[in-house]
C-alpha positions in Angstrom: 0.0 0.0 0.0 1.6 3.3 -1.2 1.3 6.4 0.9 -0.4 9.3 -0.9 -2.0 6.9 -3.5 -5.2 8.8 -3.0 -7.2 6.9 -5.6 -7.4 4.0 -3.1 -6.7 5.3 0.3 -7.3 9.0 1.3 -5.6 10.6 4.3 -8.2 12.7 6.2 -8.7 14.5 9.4 -11.7 13.8 11.7 -12.4 15.9 14.8 -13.7 14.2 17.9 -12.4 15.3 21.3 -8.9 15.4 20.0 -7.0 15.2 16.7 -7.4 11.7 15.2 -6.2 10.5 11.9 -8.2 8.0 9.8 -8.5 6.7 6.3 -11.5 6.8 4.0 -11.8 3.0 4.4 -11.6 3.2 8.2 -8.0 2.0 8.4 -5.0 3.9 9.9 -3.3 5.8 7.1 0.2 5.1 5.9 2.0 8.3 7.0 4.8 9.5 4.8 8.4 9.3 6.0 9.4 12.6 7.6 13.0 13.4 7.3 13.0 16.4 9.6 10.2 17.2 12.0 9.0 20.7 12.5 10.8 22.8 15.1 7.5 24.2 16.2 4.9 22.3 18.1 2.1 20.7 16.2 -1.5 22.0 16.1 -3.3 22.4 19.3 -6.2 20.0 20.0 -9.5 21.3 18.8 -12.0 20.8 21.6 -15.0 21.9 19.6 -16.5 21.0 16.2 -18.2 23.4 13.8 -22.0 23.0 13.4 -21.5 22.3 9.7 -20.3 18.8 8.7 -16.6 18.6 7.9 -16.0 16.2 5.1 -13.1 13.9 4.4 -11.3 14.3 1.1 -13.3 11.5 -0.4 -16.6 12.9 0.8 -15.6 16.4 -0.4 -14.8 15.0 -3.9 -18.2 13.3 -3.9 -19.9 16.6 -3.0 -18.3 18.3 -6.1 -19.9 18.8 -9.5 -17.6 19.1 -12.5 -18.7 20.0 -16.0 -17.4 17.5 -18.5 -15.6 14.2 -18.4 -13.3 15.2 -15.5 -12.9 14.2 -11.8 -10.6 15.1 -8.9 -7.9 13.0 -7.4 -6.4 13.9 -4.0 -2.6 14.1 -4.1 -2.1 14.9 -0.5 -4.3 16.1 2.4 -4.3 16.7 6.2 -2.7 15.8 8.5 0.3 15.8 6.1 -0.4 19.4 5.2 -2.2 22.2 7.1 -3.5 25.5 5.7 -2.0 25.2 2.2 -2.1 28.3 0.0 0.5 27.7 -2.8 2.1 24.8 -4.6 5.0 24.7 -7.0 7.5 22.1 -8.4 11.3 22.3 -8.9 13.1 21.0 -11.9 13.2 17.5 -10.5 9.5 17.4 -9.9 9.6 17.8 -6.1 6.5 19.5 -4.9 6.6 22.4 -2.5 3.6 23.6 -0.5 3.3 26.9 1.4 1.4 26.5 4.6 -0.1 29.6 6.4 -0.5 27.8 9.7 -1.2 30.9 11.8 -3.9 32.3 9.5 -7.1 33.0 11.4 -6.7 30.3 14.0 -9.4 32.1 16.0 -12.1 34.7 15.1 -9.9 37.6 16.3 -6.9 36.6 14.2 -4.7 36.5 17.3 -1.2 35.3 16.8 -1.3 35.6 13.0 2.2 37.0 12.8 3.7 34.2 14.9 6.5 32.4 13.0 4.7 29.0 12.9 4.2 28.7 9.2 6.3 26.5 6.9 7.0 25.0 3.5 6.6 21.3 3.1 8.4 19.3 0.3 7.2 16.1 -1.2 9.3 13.7 -3.2 8.6 10.7 -5.5 11.9 8.9 -5.0 11.0 5.7 -6.9 9.3 7.5 -9.8 6.0 5.6 -9.5 3.9 8.7 -9.5 3.3 8.9 -5.8 5.0 11.1 -3.2 6.4 8.9 -0.4 8.9 11.3 1.2 7.7 14.3 3.2 10.1 16.9 4.6 9.6 20.2 6.4 11.7 22.2 4.0 11.5 25.5 5.9 10.0 26.2 9.3 9.5 29.2 11.5 8.0 31.4 8.7 5.5 34.3 9.0 2.7 33.5 6.6 4.7 32.7 3.5 3.0 34.3 0.5 5.2 33.6 -2.5 7.0 30.5 -3.7 9.2 30.2 -6.8 11.6 27.4 -7.4 14.7 28.6 -9.3 17.4 25.9 -9.7 18.2 24.2 -6.4 17.1 27.4 -4.7 13.5 28.3 -3.7 12.5 31.9 -3.6 10.0 32.9 -0.9 8.5 36.0 0.5 6.8 36.3 4.0 4.0 38.5 5.2 5.0 42.0 6.5 8.2 41.9 4.5 9.0 42.9 0.9 12.3 41.0 1.0 12.8 38.0 -1.3 14.6 35.1 0.3 16.4 32.2 -1.5 16.4 28.9 0.4 18.6 26.0 -0.4 19.1 22.5 0.9 22.8 21.9 0.6 23.2 18.6 2.4 20.3 16.8 0.8 18.3 16.1 4.0 15.1 17.8 2.8 15.5 20.8 5.0 16.8 24.2 3.8 20.1 25.0 5.5 20.9 28.2 3.5 19.0 31.4 3.6 20.1 34.3 1.4 18.3 37.7 0.9 18.4 38.2 -2.8 16.3 41.4 -2.7 16.2 43.5 0.5 13.5 46.2 0.6 14.0 49.4 2.5 10.6 49.2 4.1 8.1 46.9 5.7 4.8 46.1 4.1 2.4 47.1 6.9 -0.8 46.7 4.9 -3.5 44.2 5.9 -2.1 40.8 5.1 -4.8 40.3 2.4 -3.5 43.5 0.6 0.2 42.7 0.7 2.3 41.7 -2.3 2.1 38.0 -3.1 3.2 35.4 -5.6 6.3 35.3 -7.7 6.2 34.4 -11.4 9.1 33.8 -13.8 7.7 35.4 -17.0 8.7 34.4 -20.5 10.6 37.7 -20.7 13.0 36.3 -17.9 11.7 38.9 -15.4 10.1 37.9 -12.1 6.8 39.6 -11.5 4.6 39.7 -8.4 0.9 40.5 -7.7 1.2 44.1 -6.9 4.6 45.0 -5.6 5.4 47.7 -8.2 8.7 46.0 -8.9 10.1 43.3 -11.2 13.4 41.4 -10.7 15.8 39.4 -12.8 19.0 37.6 -12.3 21.8 38.9 -14.5 24.6 36.9 -16.1 27.1 37.9 -13.4 24.9 36.6 -10.7 23.6 39.9 -9.5 20.0 40.9 -9.2 18.4 43.7 -11.1 15.2 45.4 -9.9 13.2 48.1 -11.6 9.7 49.6 -11.0 6.5 48.6 -12.8 3.1 50.0 -12.3 1.6 48.6 -9.1 -1.8 46.9 -9.2 -4.4 45.9 -6.7 -4.2 42.2 -7.5 -4.5 40.4 -4.3 -3.8 36.7 -4.7 -2.7 34.9 -7.8 -0.8 35.7 -11.0 -0.6 33.7 -14.3 0.7 34.0 -17.8 -0.4 32.6 -21.2 1.9 31.1 -23.8 3.1 34.5 -24.9 3.9 35.7 -21.4 0.9 38.0 -21.1 0.1 38.4 -17.4 -3.5 38.0 -16.1 -4.5 39.9 -13.0 -7.6 39.6 -10.8 -9.0 41.5 -7.9 -11.8 40.1 -5.7 -14.9 41.2 -7.6 -13.0 41.6 -10.9 -12.1 38.0 -12.0 -9.7 39.1 -14.7 -8.1 42.4 -15.7 -5.1 44.0 -17.4 -4.5 41.3 -19.9 -4.6 43.1 -23.2 -1.0 44.2 -23.5 2.3 43.4 -21.7 2.3 44.8 -18.2 5.6 46.6 -18.4 4.3 49.1 -20.9 1.9 50.7 -18.4 5.1 52.4 -17.1 4.9 54.6 -20.1 1.8 56.3 -18.8 2.2 59.8 -17.3 0.8 58.9 -13.9 -1.0 56.2 -12.0 -4.4 57.8 -12.0 -4.7 58.1 -15.8 -3.4 54.5 -16.0 -6.3 53.4 -13.9 -8.8 55.1 -16.2 -7.3 53.7 -19.3 -7.1 50.2 -18.1 -10.7 50.2 -17.0 -11.8 51.7 -20.3 -9.6 50.0 -22.9 -8.1 46.9 -21.3 -10.0 44.1 -19.6 -13.0 42.6 -21.3 -15.5 40.0 -20.3 -18.9 39.2 -21.5 -21.5 41.0 -19.4 -22.9 37.8 -17.9 -19.4 36.6 -17.0 -19.5 38.5 -13.7 -22.6 36.6 -12.5 -21.8 33.5 -10.4 -23.6 30.2 -9.9 -22.6 28.4 -6.7 -24.3 25.2 -5.4 -24.8 26.3 -1.8 -25.5 29.5 0.0 -22.6 31.8 0.9 -23.9 33.2 4.2 -20.4 33.9 5.3 -19.7 36.3 2.5 -18.3 39.6 3.6 -20.3 42.6 2.3 -23.8 43.6 1.8 -26.8 41.4 0.9 -26.8 42.8 -2.6 -24.1 40.3 -3.4 -26.4 37.4 -2.6 -29.5 36.0 -4.3 -32.7 35.4 -2.4 -31.6 31.8 -1.8 -28.3 33.0 -0.3 -26.1 32.0 -3.1 -23.3 34.3 -4.2 -24.4 36.2 -7.4 -21.2 38.0 -8.0 -17.5 37.4 -7.5 -16.2 38.6 -4.1 -13.0 36.7 -3.7 -11.7 36.0 -7.2 -8.1 34.7 -6.8 -5.6 32.0 -7.7 -6.1 32.5 -11.4 -4.4 30.2 -13.9 -4.1 29.8 -17.7 -4.0 26.0 -18.3 -1.0 25.3 -20.5 -0.6 21.6 -19.8 -0.9 18.7 -22.2 -2.9 16.1 -20.3 -6.3 17.9 -20.7 -6.2 19.1 -24.4 -9.8 20.4 -24.4 -8.9 22.9 -21.8 -5.6 24.1 -23.2 -5.2 27.8 -23.2 -8.3 28.4 -21.1 -8.6 30.6 -18.0 -9.5 29.4 -14.6 -10.1 31.3 -11.4 -10.9 30.3 -7.8 -13.8 31.7 -5.7 -13.3 30.4 -2.2 -16.3 32.3 -0.8 -18.6 30.8 -3.5 -16.9 27.4 -3.3 -16.4 27.1 -7.0 -13.9 27.4 -9.9 -14.8 29.4 -12.9 -13.7 28.2 -16.3 -13.4 30.7 -19.2 -12.8 30.4 -22.9 -10.8 33.2 -24.3 -12.2 34.4 -27.6 -11.0 37.3 -29.7 -13.1 40.2 -30.9 -11.1 42.6 -33.2 -7.9 41.3 -31.7 -9.0 41.9 -28.1 -9.3 39.0 -25.7 -12.7 38.5 -24.2 -13.6 36.0 -21.5 -16.8 34.0 -21.8 -18.3 31.4 -19.5 -19.1 28.3 -21.6 -21.1 26.8 -18.7 -24.2 29.1 -19.0 -25.7 29.8 -15.6 -23.4 27.3 -14.0 -19.8 26.8 -13.1 -17.1 24.4 -14.2 -16.4 23.1 -10.7 -18.6 23.7 -7.7 -18.9 22.1 -4.3 -21.5 21.4 -1.6 -18.7 21.1 0.9 -19.1 24.1 3.1 -15.4 24.2 3.8 -14.2 23.8 0.2 -11.9 26.8 -0.2 -10.0 26.8 -3.6 -7.3 29.4 -3.4 -4.7 28.5 -6.0 -4.4 26.7 -9.3 -1.3 25.6 -11.3 -0.1 23.1 -13.8 2.7 20.8 -12.8 5.1 18.5 -14.6 2.4 15.8 -14.9 0.4 18.2 -17.2 -2.8 18.2 -15.1 -4.5 21.1 -13.5 -3.6 21.2 -9.8 -5.9 22.7 -7.2 -5.1 23.9 -3.6 -8.1 23.7 -1.3 -7.5 25.4 2.1 -10.6 23.6 3.4 -11.4 25.7 6.5 -14.1 27.7 8.1 -12.9 31.3 8.2 -11.6 32.5 4.9 -11.7 36.3 5.6 -9.0 38.0 7.6 -10.0 39.4 11.1 -10.3 43.0 9.8 -13.5 41.9 8.0 -15.0 39.9 10.8 -15.2 42.5 13.5 -17.9 42.7 16.1 -21.2 43.8 14.6 -20.5 42.4 11.1 -22.8 39.9 9.5 -20.0 37.5 8.8 -18.9 37.5 12.5 -22.5 36.4 13.4 -22.4 33.5 10.9 -18.9 32.4 12.1 -20.1 32.4 15.7 -23.4 30.7 15.0 -21.9 27.9 12.9 -18.6 27.6 14.9 -16.6 28.1 11.8 -13.5 29.1 13.8 -13.1 25.5 14.8 -12.6 24.2 11.2 -8.9 24.7 10.7 -5.5 22.9 10.3 -6.8 21.2 7.2 -6.1 21.3 3.5 -5.9 19.3 0.3 -3.9 19.3 -2.9 -5.9 17.8 -5.7 -5.5 17.4 -9.5 -8.1 17.5 -12.2 -7.9 14.5 -14.5 -9.9 13.1 -17.3 -12.6 10.5 -17.2 -10.1 7.8 -16.1 -7.4 7.8 -13.5 -4.3 9.9 -14.3 -1.7 7.7 -15.9 1.8 7.9 -14.5 4.2 10.2 -16.2 7.9 10.0 -15.4 9.3 12.7 -13.1 11.5 15.3 -14.6 15.2 15.4 -13.7 16.1 18.7 -15.1 18.4 19.8 -12.3 20.6 16.8 -13.2 20.4 17.3 -17.0 23.0 19.0 -19.2 22.1 22.3 -20.8 21.9 20.6 -24.2 19.2 18.3 -22.8 17.3 21.2 -21.4 17.1 22.8 -24.9 15.1 19.8 -26.1 12.4 20.6 -23.4 11.7 23.9 -25.0 9.6 22.0 -27.5 7.6 20.1 -24.8 3.8 20.3 -25.2 3.4 21.0 -21.5 4.1 24.7 -20.8 5.6 23.8 -17.3 8.4 22.0 -19.0 9.1 24.8 -21.5 9.1 27.4 -18.7 11.3 25.4 -16.4 13.8 24.6 -19.1 14.1 28.2 -20.2 14.4 29.4 -16.6 17.2 26.9 -15.9 19.1 27.7 -19.0 19.0 31.4 -18.3 20.1 30.8 -14.7 23.0 28.7 -15.8 24.1 31.3 -18.4 25.7 28.4 -20.4 26.5 30.0 -23.8 27.5 26.6 -25.3 23.8 26.0 -26.2 23.5 29.2 -28.3 24.0 27.4 -31.6 21.4 24.8 -30.7 19.0 27.6 -29.7 19.6 29.4 -33.0 18.8 26.2 -34.9 15.6 25.7 -32.9 14.6 29.3 -33.6 15.1 28.8 -37.3 14.0 25.3 -38.0 11.6 23.9 -35.3 8.1 23.2 -36.6 6.5 24.0 -33.2 5.9 27.7 -32.9 6.1 27.8 -29.1 9.5 26.1 -29.3 10.7 28.9 -31.6 9.2 31.4 -29.2 11.0 30.0 -26.1 14.2 29.7 -28.2 14.0 33.4 -28.9 13.4 34.4 -25.3 16.1 32.0 -24.0 18.7 33.6 -26.4 17.6 37.0 -25.1 18.0 35.8 -21.5 21.5 34.6 -22.3 22.4 37.9 -23.7 23.1 36.2 -27.1 20.5 37.9 -29.4 22.0 39.0 -32.7 20.3 41.3 -35.2 19.9 38.5 -37.7 17.9 36.5 -35.2 15.4 39.3 -34.9 15.2 40.1 -38.6 14.4 36.4 -39.2 12.0 36.1 -36.4 10.1 39.2 -37.5 9.1 37.3 -40.6 8.1 34.1 -38.8 4.8 32.6 -39.9 3.4 32.7 -36.3 2.3 36.0 -34.9 3.6 35.1 -31.4 7.1 34.8 -32.6 6.9 38.0 -34.8 5.5 39.9 -31.8 8.2 38.7 -29.5 10.9 39.6 -32.0 9.6 43.1 -32.1 9.7 43.4 -28.3 13.2 41.8 -28.1 14.4 44.3 -30.7 13.9 47.3 -28.4 17.6 47.8 -27.5 18.3 48.0 -31.2 15.5 50.5 -31.6 16.9 52.6 -28.7 20.3 52.6 -30.5 18.7 53.9 -33.7 19.5 50.8 -35.7 18.0 51.7 -39.1 18.0 48.1 -40.4 15.8 47.0 -37.5 13.5 50.0 -38.0 13.2 49.1 -41.7 12.3 45.6 -40.7 9.5 46.9 -38.4 8.1 48.9 -41.3 7.5 45.7 -43.3 5.0 44.8 -40.6 2.7 47.8 -41.5 0.2 45.5 -43.0 0.7 42.5 -40.7 -2.4 40.4 -40.4 -2.1 40.2 -36.6 -3.5 43.1 -34.6 -1.4 42.0 -31.7 1.8 42.4 -33.8 0.6 45.9 -34.8 0.0 46.7 -31.2 3.5 45.5 -30.2 5.1 47.6 -32.9 3.5 50.7 -31.6 4.5 49.9 -28.0 8.1 49.0 -28.9 8.5 52.2 -31.1 8.0 54.2 -27.9 11.3 52.7 -26.7 13.1 53.7 -29.9 15.2 56.7 -30.8 12.6 59.4 -31.2 13.7 61.0 -34.5 13.3 57.7 -36.3 10.6 56.0 -34.2 8.0 58.7 -33.9 7.3 59.2 -37.7 7.0 55.4 -38.0 4.6 55.3 -35.0 2.5 58.0 -36.6 2.3 55.9 -39.7 1.2 52.8 -37.8 -1.4 54.6 -35.7 -2.8 56.4 -38.7 -3.1 53.3 -40.8 -4.7 51.2 -38.0 -6.6 53.8 -35.9 -9.8 51.7 -36.0 -8.0 48.8 -34.3 -8.7 49.0 -30.6 -5.4 47.4 -29.7 -3.5 49.9 -31.7 -5.4 52.8 -30.1 -4.7 51.4 -26.7 -1.0 51.1 -27.4 -0.9 54.6 -28.8 -2.6 56.0 -25.7 -0.3 54.1 -23.5 3.0 54.8 -25.2 2.6 58.2 -26.9 0.7 60.6 -24.7 3.7 62.8 -24.5 4.6 62.6 -28.1 3.3 65.5 -30.4 2.5 63.1 -33.2 0.4 64.6 -36.1 -2.1 61.8 -35.7 -3.0 63.2 -32.2 -4.2 66.4 -33.7 -6.3 64.6 -36.2 -8.0 62.7 -33.5 -10.0 65.7 -32.4 -11.2 66.5 -35.9 -14.6 65.2 -36.8 -13.6 65.0 -40.5 -10.8 62.6 -39.7 -13.2 60.1 -38.2 -15.7 60.4 -41.1 -12.9 59.9 -43.6 -11.2 57.0 -41.9 -14.3 55.1 -41.0 -16.7 56.0 -43.8 -18.6 52.9 -44.9 -17.0 50.6 -42.3 -18.7 48.7 -39.5 -17.1 51.1 -37.1 -18.6 54.2 -38.6 -21.4 54.3 -36.0 -18.7 54.0 -33.3 -16.8 57.1 -34.4 -18.1 59.3 -31.6 -17.3 56.7 -29.0 -13.8 56.3 -30.5 -13.3 60.0 -30.5 -14.4 60.3 -26.9 -12.2 57.4 -26.0 -9.2 59.4 -27.1 -10.3 62.7 -25.8 -11.0 61.3 -22.4 -7.7 59.4 -22.2 -5.5 62.1 -23.5 -7.3 65.0 -22.0 -8.2 63.8 -18.5 -4.9 64.4 -16.9 -4.5 67.9 -18.4 -8.0 68.9 -17.2 -7.2 67.6 -13.8 -4.0 69.5 -13.7 -5.8 72.7 -14.6 -8.3 72.3 -11.8 -5.5 71.7 -9.3 -3.4 74.5 -10.6 -6.3 76.9 -10.0 -6.0 76.0 -6.3 -2.3 76.4 -5.7 1.0 74.6 -6.5 2.3 72.0 -4.2 5.8 72.1 -2.9 8.1 69.1 -3.3 6.9 67.5 0.0 3.3 68.0 -1.0 3.9 66.4 -4.4 5.5 63.4 -2.8 2.6 63.1 -0.4 0.1 63.3 -3.2 1.9 60.6 -5.2 2.3 58.3 -2.2 -1.4 58.7 -1.4 -2.4 57.9 -5.0 -0.3 54.8 -5.0 -1.6 53.6 -1.6 -5.2 54.2 -2.8 -4.6 52.1 -5.9 -3.1 49.4 -3.8 -5.7 49.3 -1.1 -9.0 51.0 -2.0 -9.8 50.4 -5.7 -11.7 47.1 -5.2 -14.5 49.0 -3.5 -14.1 52.6 -4.5 -12.8 52.2 -8.0 -9.6 53.3 -9.5 -10.9 56.8 -9.9 -12.5 57.0 -6.5 -15.9 57.3 -7.9 -17.0 53.9 -6.6 -16.5 50.4 -8.1 -19.5 49.0 -9.7 -20.7 45.4 -10.4 -23.6 44.7 -12.7 -24.6 48.3 -12.5 -24.6 48.5 -8.7 -22.2 50.6 -6.7 -19.9 48.6 -4.4 -18.1 51.4 -2.5 -19.0 55.0 -1.9 -18.2 57.7 -4.5 -15.4 59.5 -2.8 -15.4 62.3 -5.3 -18.6 63.5 -3.8 -18.3 62.1 -0.3 -19.1 64.4 2.6 -16.6 62.4 4.7 -13.8 63.6 2.3 -15.0 67.1 1.5 -16.0 67.9 5.1 -14.3 67.6 8.4 -11.2 65.4 7.8 -11.4 64.1 11.4 -14.3 62.0 10.4 -12.4 60.5 7.5 -9.4 59.7 9.8 -11.6 58.0 12.4 -13.3 55.9 9.7 -10.0 54.7 8.3 -8.7 53.9 11.8 -11.8 51.9 12.9 -13.9 51.2 9.8 -17.5 52.0 9.0 -20.7 50.1 9.0 -24.4 50.5 8.6 -26.2 53.0 6.3 -24.0 55.2 4.1 -25.4 57.4 1.3 -28.7 55.7 1.5 -27.6 52.1 1.4 -26.3 49.3 3.6 -22.5 48.9 3.0 -21.8 45.9 5.3 -18.5 46.7 7.0 -15.6 48.8 5.7 -12.4 47.4 7.0 -10.2 49.5 9.5 -6.6 50.5 8.8 -5.5 51.1 12.4 -2.7 48.7 11.9 -1.2 51.1 9.4 1.0 54.0 10.5 -0.2 57.6 10.7 1.5 58.7 7.5 -0.2 55.9 5.6 -3.7 57.2 6.5 -2.6 60.9 6.1 -1.3 60.2 2.6 -4.5 58.5 1.4 -6.9 61.1 2.8 -4.7 64.0 1.6 -4.6 62.7 -2.0 -8.4 62.4 -2.0 -8.9 65.8 -0.5 -6.3 67.7 -2.5 -7.7 66.7 -5.9 -11.1 68.0 -4.7 -9.8 71.4 -3.5 -9.4 70.5 0.1 -6.3 70.8 2.4 -3.9 68.0 3.1 -3.6 66.6 6.6 -0.4 65.6 8.5 0.6 62.4 10.2 0.4 64.3 13.5 -3.2 65.1 12.8 -3.9 61.4 12.4 -2.0 60.6 15.5 -4.1 62.9 17.6 -7.3 61.3 16.3 -5.8 57.9 17.0 -5.1 58.9 20.6 -8.6 60.3 21.1 -10.2 57.1 19.8 -7.8 54.5 21.2 -10.5 52.9 23.2 -12.7 52.4 20.2 -12.6 48.7 19.0 -15.5 48.4 16.6 -16.5 50.1 13.3 -18.3 53.4 13.4 -21.7 54.2 12.2 -22.3 57.7 10.7 -24.7 58.4 13.6 -21.9 57.6 16.1 -19.5 59.9 14.3 -22.0 62.8 14.5 -20.4 66.2 14.0 -17.0 64.6 13.2 -18.5 63.5 9.9 -21.1 66.1 9.0 -23.1 66.1 5.9 -23.3 69.0 3.5 -26.4 71.1 4.0 -27.7 71.7 0.6 -28.5 75.3 -0.3 -32.2 76.2 0.1 -34.0 78.9 -1.9 -35.7 80.0 1.3 -32.4 80.9 2.9 -32.1 84.7 3.4 -28.6 85.9 2.7 -27.5 89.5 3.4 -24.1 91.3 3.4 -22.7 94.5 4.6 -21.0 95.0 1.2 -21.2 93.3 -2.1 -23.4 91.8 -4.8 -24.4 88.4 -6.2 -24.7 86.7 -2.8 -26.6 83.7 -4.1 -23.7 82.8 -6.4 -21.7 81.5 -3.5 -24.3 78.7 -3.4 -24.7 77.8 -7.1 -22.1 75.0 -7.1 -20.2 76.9 -9.9 -16.6 77.8 -9.3 -16.8 80.3 -12.2 -19.3 82.5 -10.5 -18.9 84.3 -7.2 -20.0 86.7 -4.5 -18.0 89.9 -4.7 -17.6 92.6 -2.0 -16.7 95.3 -4.5 -14.7 97.0 -1.9 -11.3 96.2 -0.2 -11.5 94.0 2.8 -11.9 95.7 6.1 -12.7 94.6 9.6 -16.5 94.4 10.2 -17.4 93.5 6.7 -19.9 90.6 7.0 -22.2 88.0 5.5 -25.3 86.8 7.3 -27.3 83.7 6.5 -30.8 83.0 8.0 -31.5 79.3 7.6 -35.2 79.6 8.5 -34.7 76.6 10.8 -32.3 75.4 13.5 -29.1 73.8 12.2 -26.0 72.5 13.9 -23.3 73.8 11.6 -19.9 72.2 12.4 -17.7 72.9 9.3 -17.3 75.6 6.7 -15.4 75.7 3.4 -14.9 79.1 1.7 -13.5 78.6 -1.8 -12.4 81.8 -3.6 -11.8 79.8 -6.9 -9.8 81.7 -9.5 -9.8 84.9 -7.3 -6.3 84.2 -6.0 -6.3 87.3 -3.9 -10.0 87.2 -2.9 -9.7 85.0 0.1 -10.5 86.5 3.6 -7.4 87.5 5.5 -9.1 86.7 8.8 -12.6 86.2 10.0 -14.7 84.9 12.9 -18.0 82.9 12.7 -21.0 83.5 15.0 -24.3 81.8 15.3 -27.5 83.2 16.8 -28.4 80.7 19.5 -31.9 79.9 20.8 -31.5 82.6 23.5 -31.3 85.2 20.8 -27.7 86.1 21.4 -24.8 85.9 18.9 -22.2 83.4 20.0 -18.8 82.9 18.5 -18.2 79.3 17.3 -15.0 79.6 15.3 -12.1 81.9 14.3 -9.9 81.9 11.2 -6.6 83.8 11.5 -4.0 84.8 8.9 -5.8 83.6 5.8 -3.4 82.8 3.0 -5.2 80.2 0.9 -7.8 80.2 -1.9 -9.7 77.5 0.0 -10.3 78.2 3.7 -11.7 75.5 6.0 -12.9 76.0 9.6 -14.2 73.6 12.2 -17.0 75.1 14.3 -18.5 74.4 17.7 -21.8 72.7 16.8 -24.6 74.8 18.4 -28.2 74.6 17.2 -28.9 78.0 15.6 -31.1 79.5 12.9 -28.6 82.2 11.8 -24.9 82.3 11.0 -22.6 85.3 10.5 -19.1 85.6 9.0 -17.3 88.7 9.9 -13.9 89.8 8.6 -11.3 90.6 11.2 -8.4 91.8 9.0 -8.0 94.3 6.1 -6.6 93.9 2.6 -6.6 96.1 -0.5 -8.2 93.3 -2.5 -12.0 92.8 -2.5 -13.5 89.8 -0.7 -14.7 87.0 -3.1 -16.4 83.7 -2.4 -17.0 81.4 -5.3 -18.4 78.6 -3.2 -19.5 78.4 0.4 -20.0 74.9 1.6 -21.8 74.3 4.8 -21.6 71.0 6.7 -23.6 70.0 9.7 -26.8 68.3 10.9 -30.3 69.1 11.7 -30.6 68.6 15.4 -32.9 65.8 16.6 -36.2 67.0 17.9 
């Protein structure tokens, strides 16, 4: 009887008064040989069971529905593994599993950062297709979140750290005895552990990418590591590539995004905000119904509001899309090239076909109103997918109760009530690694031995039909930097009949620093668009050097049949010597303006370039002429608006900000940091532009561009970020917004400042946040708006019945018309005693004022005080503003119920007083 031969005997975990091991057939399991035991103690006994049945691996498979002639086989399960989140194989086929053993071991998430996590290695020593050796490869880790085998080194990254560590087992005992920091960050990652950078992927371009770190890394020929920035993305868990190396990102409610062009080219954009706009508008595409989900059982433990659930409790939209994977194996040919993504809250795996519409990839669900794989096992938690050396699709099932981190299960949240009611916190220390196979049991395939093979032998694997073999062989060849294989690679590039072999040959030559001009000129004429496109991209150093022969070769692609090749030419020309590259780019863009991929590439790469084509974009005649009689003719206005929006947004935004005032160097840095942090932490709910993310037409998060919590008293915004928000917001139930109290004061100040500044409000300091943290240190649960009271006032909308008078001036009502181009104007120089009086006609508690002088750079008040007429009929001072020196003046007031308010100048100035907009924030007192 073979250990881990799960087709016959399944290792499982049954909870009864203690931790007992049993087999699916009732017999004691054959435990694997353990070379080195964990240095940490094993799991504590679970004295309680959840109120929902916990299934054995066999029972869980039985409770799973799969579309098509497929079934699951268990490779390994508890107690041999606990809390698995990632799986990967090295060149010899040894399987490594990341375990997050401290993740949510109780509902409060206590002890999550204790170094009790580890990496387990499994080996098939006798090459019979079953793992019989189990080793604790690395112990004492803090929630490992990235795993990438190199050669005999394994790269990892832990939670709260941006360092990348290389682990190596030098003495062959199965336990890593060498730990080297190959990339050391200058800062910690203090975000919530769900939002931190994760996963490491060796891309076909020989760079290592991660989910959202904003950096990519590669090993150079001299053994040193190179690191350079790439655009950061809110992509929480999972990263995959297709056969061409195109990365696919995902983000909770967005199951796939940013897969229309190579990721590195987003660096060409002017700033991150415009990048977010363009990617949303031009990049990701799915069929509209793709976002609707079809689980088998209710997701009552979903975090968020009830609008994410159907009446029967099933999840109707993605809420935790993660672990995405393009299947590139050879054992399931009907699924080759398809996209898969996990949904652990919905207990299913989505399968997507990738179709092309005018060159753009579009995801479609072939299983209408259903899912490819879905389970009735309440604890089925698929979190990661991959393809291994056996060519099958491998699935990591965390199989546990709580899947959300503690920040989302605070007191008062719906999910916390479900966890308590069903005892979900007691379902833990479990986990399964399974593989999807065909209608019959998976046949044994010999294990690879690439770490032992010669470089010449590795070259032959570049033609393997399983993408794992091609990727691993290329990686090892680049790591070895063995130039003796260059002739063989050149022969493969020129002669091999398998296009993907030629593609990997090209990128391997590039990784070895052995690319010659003739290699590129030949590859640009390849019959397969994937090779031609790669050749264009690899040619960029020649383009940067102004190599005329390479530029001439590019021009032969002007009428290429592949829209992706045309797109790549435009992107790569942005890297070329400007005098030669720009006229050619103008030619390509003009010729193929109706091609969406070319438009996207031009917007991405040439925003700063004054190409003649850009001027033509804004001319109606251009569109009529270029599109006359074509199927796109009706789309001309949309195309025009697409360009105008993308190219003009940032300039319009800059004009609005410049009308406020210029930022100093520190302010610019603060604004940039805040924008970056917002993109990394907030976009999934509030959208990349802050206007609120939507799903199926419904708003997920608040529109922060019109939020009283941003535009009013910043103390409320700080308190919300520190402790979270729940209940009714803007007329709808939001569930619970997570707190960020674990972040430092500067983090919160930067995000709030970036949101406020772009909407003509002042920035706040870290000290400002620290004071609010001190004042609310006893607060442990999320706020409601009612509890925040005057710290988060609402704007009191102007009422035609208000009576406004002034000691001097005209056009009083213009300060309430929501138009920065109109204004109240005193007509006389400012002098003490000059005043404005407002009679509300009712009692109001006004607690915050904003006086915006718009374009009147000298029209702001040099000093003023604010009084209200209280119920006793006396005027009472509630706020004073001294030494005004800003176009936008903000003042917090003592909130006293009053029917009248008066603003009186206390200083003189030769310039007249002007108010373009007066914003009043407060509440109507409860009767």
